[in-house]
N, C-alpha and C positions, 0 to 999 in steps of 0.2 A: 964217685963222681968227682972229676977234677975241678979245681977252682975256675979254669977257663970255661968249662961247661956250665958251671953255676952262674958265672957272669953273663954268658950268652942267654941263659934262661931269664935272668933278672933284668937285663938291659931294657927290654921293651917297657917293663913296668916302671923302671927307674926314670926313664925319660918322661913317661906319662905322669908319674907321681910328682916329680919336681915341677912339671908344667902346672899341675893342679895346685901345688903349693903357691906358686906365684900368683895365680888367679885368686886363691882364697886369701892370701895376705893383702890383696887389693880389695877384698870384700865381696868377691864374686864366687858363688858356689856353682860350679859347672858340672852337673852330673851327666852332661852330654858328651864327655870325652870318650865314652865307649863308641859312639857314632863317629866322632872325629878320627879315632884310631882306625876304624874300619875304612873310612875314606882314604886315610894314609896308606893302608895295606893295599887296597885295590889300585890306587894311583901308582904306588911303587912298582907293582907287578906289571901294570900296563906300560909304564915308561921304561922300566929296566929291560923288558923283553926285546924291544928293538934297539934301544939306545945304550944299554949298559947299566950296571947297578948304581953308579954315582949319579947318573941322571935320574934314576928311579928314586934315589934318596932326596935329591933336590926337589923333584916334582911332588913327592909326598909331603915335604916340609911346606911347600907353597900351597898345596891343597888343604893341609891342616890349618894353616894361617888363614886362608880364605874362609873356611868353614867357621872358625872361631870368631872372625870379624863379623860374620853374619849374625852369629849368636850374640855378640857384644852389642851390635846395633839394635837387635830385638829387645834386649834387656834395657838398653839406654832409652828406649821409647817408653819404658815403664812396665814392661811385662814381668811377671813373676819369674824369678830365676829357676825355680824347680820345674815349673811348667815348660819354660823355654828349653831347659836342659833335657827334659823328657822328650820334647819334640825333636831335639837334635839326635837323640839316640834312635828314635823311630825313622827319622830322615836318613841317617847314616846307614842303618840296617836295610831299610827298604831300597834306597838308591843304589847302594853297592850290589845288593842282591839282584835288582832288576837289570843293572848294567852287565853284571857278570853272566847272567842267564842269556841275555841277548848276545853277548860276545861268544858264549859257548855254542850257540846255534850257528855262528860264523867260523867256528874252528878254534877259538881261543880256549885252551884247557886250564890255564892258570898254573900249570906244572912246569918244572924245569926253568924257573926264573933265575937269571944270572945273579950270583950272590957276591957279597963283599968278603974280603978276608977277615979273619979274626983280628980284633983290635980297635979299629976306628969307632965303632958303635959302642963296644963294651967299655973301653978305656975313656971314650968321650963321655959316657954316662957318669963315670966316676969323677972325671974332671968337672962335669957340670955341677956336682954336689958342692965343690969348693967355690965355683963361680957364682952359684945362686946365694950361698952364704955370704960371700963378699959383697955381692950386689945389695942384698937386703940389709946387711949390718954395717957396711963400710962406705956406702955412697949416699949422696944427697938424694939421688933419684930413688934409691931403695927406701929411704926415709919417707919420701912422699908416697910411695906405694903402700908402705905399712900404715901410714896415716890415713890413707883412703879406706883401709880395712877397719880402722878403729873409729874415725870420726870424719867422714867425707865433708860434712858441713864446715868443719874447722879448716880443712884443706881449701875449700872454696873461699872462706873468709881470708885466707892467706894469699889469695890471688891465683891459685891453681884451679884447673878444671878437673874435678874427680872423674867425670864421665870420660873425658879424653884420656886420662891416665889409665882407666880401666880398659878402654878399647885398645890402647897401645899394649898393655900387659897381656891381654887376651890374644892379641895378634901374635906376640912372641910365644906365648904358651901354646897356641895352636900349632905353630911350626914345630915345637918340641914334641907335641903329641903325634904329629904327622911322622916325625923321625922315629918315635916309638912304634908306630904302626909299620913303618918301613923295616924296622929291626926284626919284626916277626917274619916278614917275607924274605928279606935280603940276608938274614943271618940264621934265624931259628928254624925255618922250614924250607926255604927255597921254592915256595909255591904259594898260591892264593886259593883259599876255599871260602865259601860263603860263611859268614859269621865266625871267622877264625879267631877273633879276639877273645871269644868265649868268656866274657865278663871281666876281662883285665882292666877295662876302664873303671869299673866299680871297685875292683881291688885297689886301684890307684887311689880312689877316694878314701878307702879304709886305711891305706898306708899313711896318708897325710894325717888322719886322725890318730893312728897309732904313734906316729912320730911327733905328735903335738906341734905341728906346724914348724918343725925345725929340720933343716936339710940332712944333717948327719944321722939322727935317729931314723929318719925316713929311709935313708940309704941302707942302714943296718937291717931294718925290718924287711926291706925289699930283697936284699941278698939272701936273708934267711928264707924268705918265701920262694926265691928262685931255687934254693937248695931243696925245699920241699917239693917243688914242681919236678925237678930232676929226679928226686927220690921216687915219686909216684910213677914216672916213666920207667925207672929201673924195676919197680915192683911189677909193672905190667909185663916187662920183658921176661920176668921169672915165670910167668904163666901160672900164678897161684891158683890151685884147684879150688873151685867153689867160691871164689871171690870175684864178683862182677867188676868189669873194668870201669864201669860208671862210678862205682864206689871209690876206686883209686883216683879217678879224675877229680873227684870232689874233695880229695884230701887237702890240697892247699887252701881251698875256700873254707873248709871246716876248721882248719887250724886258725885262719884269720878271724873267723867268727868267735872261736873259743877265746882267743887273746882279747878281742874286743869286749867280750862278756866279762873278762877278769879285770879290765881296767876300771878302777874306782871312778864313779861319776865326778867326784871332787877333783880328780886329776885331769879331767877333760876340760879344755878351754880353747878358745879360738878368738879370732878377731871380732871385736864387738859388733861391727856392722856387717858381718858375714851373712850373705843371703838376703840382706835388706835392700829393698828398692830405693834408689836415690834419684830424686828429681831436682835438677838444678833450678834454683830460684832466679827469676827474671826481674 
């Protein structure tokens, strides 16, 4: 499998994982990115078919941004982040499934979606690794985001609004997740099928944990997982006798679980306020 193919397989995950990293460094655990990715996938297919792939990419980013803003507003009201994220997964899966089936009855197959050339999404994902690192470590805004993930009350005491910061970060992260969903349609497959993310949003959550909330280790883990994904496609193509294809499909997920099981608990750490509800004092 060539490096270009590995990057094509890894790019959707890398966009989603870096988006989740931004949200978690701000203190928000968004397990709903699976649903946001699905929304990005369908939006990209619907917009790209009549307008072209670049419009599909832009529409997917906008749809992902909107979905994540809605999620942000829900948790800003005091809702539990895990419950709200679970709801986002169900909404994304149910909404895209219902819309797709309705459009199928009107003749939209989801196949033969116009695609982008190799490069913009793959190399853009690699460039994003450096951009996220620079933002978090080298800018004042990044410092505020990290502080929101550690001690939002201290951020509020310094005159900033942690809720507004989290909403803004989640809006950007949602756009990135939408791009990740678009990468599945506009690069990896050239079509849309119901539930096509196949758990990639949850893999992105695991990758942030594996990378210990740092962009470069997350990128390395994502590329390795992309290679494992390509390898299982290669094994399917060999037509191994007696090996169910479902077992081969599970290979990347099994490898991720195995690595997570081997990570010592003492080596796992994250933002102190991650997943905790913050209510602004009045």
